[in-house]
N, C-alpha and C positions, 0 to 999 in steps of 0.2 A: 765328292761333296759339293763341287761347284754346280752340279746339275740341279740341286734342290732349289736354289733361288730362282733359277731360270724356269723350273716347273711351276713354282708359285707365281711367277710373273705371268706365265701363260694362263694359269688358272684365273688370275685376276683379270686379265684381258678378256678371256672368254666370258666371264661373268658380266663384265662391263658391256661387252657387245650384246649379250642376251638382253640386258636391261635396256640399253639404248634403242635396240631394234625390236623391242617387244611388239608383237602383232596387235593391231588396234581393231576394235569392233564398233560398228555403228549400232546405236540403240534406236529402234523405231517404235512409234506408236501407231496403232491401226484403228481405222474407223469401224464403228459398229452403230446399230440403230437405236441404242438405249442410253449410252453414256452421254451426259449433257456436255455441251461445249464449255460451260463455266467450270465444270469439274476438270476437263482436259486442260484448260488454261491454267487452273490452279496447280495441277500435277506438273505441268511443264515448268512453272515458276518454282515450285518447291523442290522437285527432284532434279531438274536439270539447270536450275539457277538462271533462268532466262528472264529478261525484263518483260513487262506486260505486253508491250507492242510486238515483240518477237514471239511470245507465247500465243498471242492472238493470231498472228500470221501462220505459225506452225499448225495451230488448230484448224484454220481454214484449209490449209494444204491437206491435212489429214482427212477432213470432211469431203473435199472435192476430188482428191487424188487417191484416197484409200489408205495412205500411210505417209509418214514423214520421218526423216532422221532428226532426232532431238539432241544427239551428241555422239562423240566418238571417244572411246575409252579403252584401257587395257582390259583383258578378259574379266578379271575379278571385279573391277568397278562396274563394267557393263552388266555383268550378271547380277550384281547387287542392285543396280538401278532397275533392271527388269523385275526383280523380285519385289522391290519397294513399290513400283507402280502396281503390280498385281495385288499386293497387300492393301494399299490404299483404296484401290477399286473395290476389292472384296468387302472392306469395311463399310462401303457405301452401297453395296449390292449392285455394282456396275460391272459389266463384262469387259471393261477396257483391256485390250491386249497389247503387250509390249514384246518385242523380240530383239535379238541381236544377230548381226551378220558380220563376218570378217570383211575388212576393207581390202 
């Protein structure tokens, strides 16, 4: 009977370790020839909660370097942000692409 509490304690520790050390993913936006810079700035502010000056800097990096990391999140949140970017872009008929990569 004494093994049960120990097993529960091990299960709690394993769950805590998995939560604390959950893998993170960078979310990137990619340059294209059609999406306006104003729209990209707006998306970065709305989806990634960046202030205007940071959003403008990231947009310029996307423009000149081809892509930029806009944030790092757990898998589910990164996936949601990628889908939100695609949804917002589609509503405006822009081909803005977002992707995620493990850190």
